[in-house]
C-alpha positions, 0 to 999 in steps of 0.5 A, a space after each residue: 325383452 328386446 333380444 326376444 323381439 329381435 329374434 322373432 323379427 329375424 325369424 319372421 324376416 327369413 321365413 317370409 319368402 317362403 311363405 308364398 310356397 306354403 300358401 297352397 298348403 295352409 295346414 302345413 303352414 300352420 303346423 310349422 308356425 306351431 312348431 316354431 313358436 313352440 320351440 321358442 316357447 320351450 326355450 323361454 320357459 326352460 330359461 325362466 323356470 329352470 335357470 342354472 342358479 336353481 338348486 337342484 335337491 339330490 
């Protein structure tokens, strides 16, 4: 859990300087945030539900 929080903090720290640019285009900023957190959510869900230890039926 601390690793996920550190990752989100790093992402926030990296993208903060660019936030001033996107204040002029709030819809673009919203789409970027949704895309970014959607990718993070997909990785988390994939790692939880599709672990390598899970047996695949063949």
